[in-house]
C-alpha positions in Angstrom: 10.1 8.5 8.8 13.2 6.4 7.4 15.7 7.9 10.0 13.0 7.1 12.9 12.6 3.8 11.5 16.1 2.8 11.4 16.8 4.3 14.7 14.1 1.9 16.4 15.2 -1.0 14.4 18.8 -0.6 15.2 18.0 -0.4 19.0 16.0 -3.8 18.5 18.6 -5.7 16.5 21.7 -4.5 14.8 21.5 -7.5 12.4 18.2 -6.2 11.3 19.4 -2.9 10.9 22.2 -4.1 8.5 19.4 -5.8 6.5 17.3 -2.5 6.7 20.2 -0.5 5.0 20.2 -3.4 2.3 16.7 -2.8 1.7 16.9 0.8 1.5 19.9 0.8 -1.0 17.5 -2.0 -3.4 14.4 0.3 -2.9 16.7 3.5 -3.7 17.8 1.7 -7.1 13.9 0.7 -7.9 13.1 4.3 -7.4 15.8 5.7 -9.9 15.1 3.2 -12.4 11.2 3.6 -12.5 11.8 7.4 -12.4 13.6 7.3 -15.6 11.6 4.5 -17.5 9.7 6.2 -20.5 6.3 5.3 -18.9 4.1 7.6 -21.0 5.5 6.2 -24.2 5.6 2.2 -22.9 2.5 2.2 -20.9 0.3 1.3 -24.0 1.8 -1.9 -24.3 3.5 -2.5 -20.8 0.2 -2.4 -18.8 -1.8 -5.2 -21.1 1.1 -7.4 -20.4 2.3 -6.6 -16.9 -1.4 -6.8 -15.4 -2.1 -10.4 -16.8 1.2 -11.4 -16.0 0.5 -10.6 -12.3 -2.8 -12.3 -12.4 -0.9 -15.5 -13.6 1.5 -15.1 -10.8 -1.7 -15.0 -8.2 -3.1 -18.2 -10.2 0.1 -20.0 -10.0 0.3 -19.6 -6.2 -2.8 -21.9 -6.0 -0.7 -24.6 -7.7 3.1 -24.0 -7.0 3.0 -21.9 -4.0 4.8 -22.1 -1.1 3.0 -22.3 2.3 4.4 -20.5 5.2 2.5 -20.6 8.6 -0.6 -21.8 7.3 -0.9 -19.4 4.4 0.0 -20.1 0.7 1.2 -16.6 -0.5 4.6 -17.2 -1.9 6.5 -18.5 -4.9 9.7 -19.8 -4.7 12.4 -19.0 -7.6 14.1 -22.3 -8.4 17.7 -22.6 -7.6 18.5 -19.6 -5.7 15.7 -20.3 -2.6 14.4 -16.6 -3.0 10.6 -16.4 -2.6 8.1 -13.5 -4.2 4.8 -12.5 -3.1 2.9 -11.8 -6.1 0.4 -10.0 -4.0 2.7 -7.1 -3.3 3.3 -6.7 -7.0 -0.4 -6.6 -8.1 -0.7 -3.3 -6.3 1.3 -1.7 -8.6 -0.4 -3.5 -11.7 -3.7 -2.3 -10.4 -3.0 1.3 -9.8 -1.2 1.2 -13.5 -3.9 -0.5 -15.1 -6.7 1.7 -13.5 -4.7 4.8 -14.6 -4.3 3.5 -18.1 -7.9 2.9 -18.7 -9.2 5.9 -17.0 -6.8 8.1 -19.3 -8.1 6.5 -22.3 -11.8 7.0 -21.3 -12.0 9.8 -19.0 -15.2 10.2 -16.9 -18.0 12.3 -17.6 -19.1 15.6 -15.6 -21.1 13.7 -13.4 -18.7 10.8 -13.2 -18.7 7.3 -14.5 -21.9 5.3 -15.0 -22.8 2.1 -14.3 -21.0 0.2 -17.2 -17.9 1.8 -17.1 -17.8 1.2 -13.2 -18.3 -2.5 -13.8 -15.7 -2.3 -16.2 -13.1 -0.9 -14.1 -14.5 -3.0 -10.9 -13.4 -6.1 -12.8 -9.8 -4.9 -12.8 -10.1 -4.6 -8.8 -12.2 -7.4 -7.9 -10.3 -10.5 -9.6 -7.2 -10.1 -7.9 -9.0 -9.1 -4.8 -10.7 -12.5 -4.8 -7.4 -14.2 -5.7 -5.7 -13.0 -2.9 -8.5 -13.3 -0.5 -8.5 -17.1 -1.4 -4.4 -17.5 -0.3 -5.9 -16.5 2.3 -4.6 -13.1 2.6 -7.7 -10.9 3.5 -5.8 -8.2 4.9 -4.0 -7.4 1.5 -6.8 -8.1 -0.2 -9.0 -5.4 1.5 -6.0 -2.9 1.1 -6.0 -3.6 -2.6 -10.1 -3.2 -2.9 -9.9 0.3 -0.7 -7.3 1.6 -2.7 -8.8 0.7 -6.1 -12.2 2.0 -5.3 -10.4 5.1 -3.8 -9.0 6.1 -6.9 -12.5 5.7 -8.4 -13.8 7.9 -5.9 -11.2 10.3 -6.6 -11.7 10.6 -10.3 -15.5 10.4 -10.0 -18.2 8.0 -10.1 -22.1 8.9 -10.2 -23.1 9.1 -6.6 -26.2 6.9 -7.3 -23.6 4.0 -7.6 -21.7 4.8 -4.4 -25.2 4.9 -2.6 -26.2 1.7 -4.0 -23.0 -0.2 -3.0 -23.5 1.2 0.6 -26.8 -0.3 1.0 -25.8 -3.7 -0.5 -22.9 -3.9 1.8 -24.9 -2.8 4.9 -27.4 -5.5 4.1 -24.9 -8.5 3.3 -22.6 -7.9 6.2 -23.9 -11.1 8.1 -23.3 -13.3 5.0 -19.7 -11.7 4.6 -18.9 -12.5 8.1 -20.0 -16.0 7.7 -17.6 -16.6 4.8 -14.7 -15.7 7.1 -12.0 -18.6 8.1 -12.2 -19.5 11.7 -9.1 -17.9 12.5 -10.2 -14.5 10.9 -13.5 -14.8 12.9 -11.3 -15.3 16.2 -9.4 -12.0 15.3 -13.0 -10.1 15.3 -13.8 -11.9 18.4 -10.8 -11.0 20.2 -11.1 -7.4 19.1 -14.9 -7.2 20.4 -14.0 -8.9 23.5 -10.8 -9.7 25.6 -7.7 -8.5 23.3 -5.2 -11.0 22.2 -1.9 -11.4 23.7 -0.2 -9.5 20.9 -2.3 -6.3 21.6 -2.3 -6.8 25.3 1.6 -6.6 25.0 1.5 -3.8 22.8 -1.0 -1.5 25.2 1.1 -2.2 27.9 4.3 -0.8 26.0 2.4 2.1 24.7 1.1 3.0 28.4 4.3 2.7 29.9 5.9 5.0 27.4 3.5 7.7 28.9 3.7 11.3 27.3 7.7 11.6 26.9 8.7 7.9 26.5 11.5 5.6 28.3 15.4 5.1 27.5 15.9 2.3 25.7 17.3 0.2 28.8 13.8 0.7 30.5 12.0 -0.2 27.3 11.6 -3.5 29.1 8.4 -4.6 27.1 10.8 -4.6 23.9 14.3 -5.5 25.5 12.8 -8.5 27.4 10.8 -9.5 24.2 7.3 -9.3 25.8 6.3 -7.3 22.9 6.2 -9.8 19.9 7.2 -8.8 16.3 8.5 -5.4 17.6 10.3 -4.7 14.5 7.6 -5.4 12.1 3.8 -5.4 12.9 4.1 -4.0 16.1 6.9 -1.5 15.6 4.3 1.3 16.4 4.3 0.1 19.8 7.9 0.1 20.3 7.7 3.9 19.1 5.2 4.7 21.9 7.4 3.0 24.6 10.6 4.9 23.7 9.1 8.4 22.5 5.9 8.4 24.2 2.7 9.9 23.3 4.6 12.9 21.4 6.8 10.4 19.3 3.6 8.9 18.2 1.7 11.8 17.2 4.7 13.1 15.3 5.1 10.3 13.2 1.3 10.4 12.5 1.7 14.1 11.5 4.4 13.1 9.0 2.2 10.4 7.5 -0.7 13.2 7.2 1.9 15.7 5.6 2.8 12.9 3.0 -0.8 11.8 2.3 -2.3 15.7 2.0 0.7 16.2 -0.3 -0.4 13.2 -2.8 -3.9 14.4 -2.6 -2.8 17.9 -3.5 -0.8 16.4 -6.4 -3.8 14.3 -7.5 -6.2 17.7 -7.3 -3.3 19.8 -9.0 -3.1 17.6 -12.1 -6.8 16.9 -12.1 -6.7 16.5 -16.0 -4.1 14.1 -16.2 -5.3 10.8 -15.3 -2.2 8.8 -15.0 -0.8 11.3 -12.3 -4.2 11.2 -10.6 -4.4 7.8 -10.5 -1.0 7.0 -8.8 -1.2 10.1 -6.6 -4.6 9.3 -5.2 -3.7 5.4 -5.1 -0.6 6.1 -3.3 -2.3 8.4 -0.9 -5.1 5.6 -0.2 -2.4 2.7 0.2 -0.5 4.7 2.9 -3.4 5.9 4.4 -4.8 2.2 4.8 -1.8 0.7 5.9 -1.1 3.5 8.4 -4.8 3.5 9.9 -5.0 -0.4 10.1 -1.7 -0.8 11.9 -2.0 1.7 14.3 -5.7 0.9 15.1 -4.6 -2.9 15.3 -1.8 -2.0 17.8 -3.8 0.2 20.0 -6.6 -2.5 20.2 -9.1 -0.5 18.1 -9.0 -3.0 15.0 -8.5 -6.8 14.5 -4.6 -7.8 14.4 -4.0 -8.4 10.6 -0.5 -9.0 8.8 -0.3 -5.1 7.8 2.9 -3.5 8.3 3.3 0.4 9.1 4.4 1.3 5.4 7.9 2.5 4.8 8.4 2.2 8.8 8.2 -1.5 9.8 11.4 -3.7 9.0 11.0 -5.7 5.7 12.1 -5.5 2.1 9.2 -6.1 -0.3 6.9 -3.5 0.8 9.9 -0.7 0.8 10.5 -1.9 -2.8 7.0 -1.7 -3.9 6.5 1.8 -2.4 9.9 2.9 -4.0 8.4 1.7 -7.5 4.9 3.5 -7.4 6.8 6.7 -6.0 9.3 6.2 -8.8 6.5 6.2 -11.5 4.6 9.1 -10.1 7.9 11.2 -10.0 8.5 10.1 -13.6 4.8 11.1 -14.7 5.2 14.7 -12.7 8.7 15.4 -14.0 8.3 14.3 -17.8 4.7 15.5 -18.2 5.7 18.5 -20.8 8.6 16.8 -22.1 7.2 16.5 -25.5 6.8 20.4 -25.6 10.5 21.0 -25.0 12.4 18.5 -27.2 14.0 19.0 -30.5 11.3 17.4 -32.7 8.5 19.5 -31.2 10.5 22.6 -31.7 10.7 22.0 -35.3 7.1 21.4 -35.6 6.4 25.2 -34.1 8.3 26.8 -36.6 5.9 28.8 -38.7 6.0 28.5 -42.6 7.0 32.1 -43.0 10.4 31.2 -41.3 11.5 28.5 -43.4 
């Protein structure tokens, strides 16, 4: 995925490719650091500080946040001019908090009951509401689906899921009425005539055909008809350059990765930290990939969600690298305590002393 993405970004802009390599380097450092952090030893105090701290940053966005293109989602660090987006970091903290709470209080055989479900839902719903208010409904929905996806994998009583589906079905018109005007326009564009972005995307994909075109003949992207071709609509450029075969190949790579994560979640069924991170990462990748591709081909409203670990950008790469690093650590050091010197001493019988 990184090789294909880098190749496409280089064709679009060598300058962006150089920035992409910097992002890769920073993400690799973040992965290595998070891989060797002793998470199982520090999680008991780290999570109760990290999660509220992230919520505090989301609240701070309301008062000191920097507005870009009508959305107030960023906080600027004084003196250096760098901005951070707290809604990106909250994904890590929500997954970590859910894993922490679930590992301390595992579900019963029939899954969590109503009280436990409400307690875990609070962890998901509070940041969802804060992010949706920015407004950033796309990221908020990704967080919501990922959080409840983890709960679905871990185990919730089926009666609760049935009640949720019924309530959401009945309240759909009311929820639509709460959308902002530009959000409603995206929905109407999706139902009716596609927006300019989607029309240009469909032209690019259609012109690529089955085999794709050479760089010189990929006029939709090279002549700048396709907007944001290196970020949100990079999948359309993939279709223009490598055709239907290229798009299917990338989707298959994503599915291999997602199914492998779900396999890890099932394999370590009794280790709820691994289960939460593996299933959470699988849902994150699936939702980002699904929404972005459906958006690009006109089957979903246009939202600002990149193709994960593929679209040009820095924050998303780093966040995914951190989550992968934490998961790698939880798996690699799962049985560490069995093999360190202190544990070996405790295993010597009294007769041997």
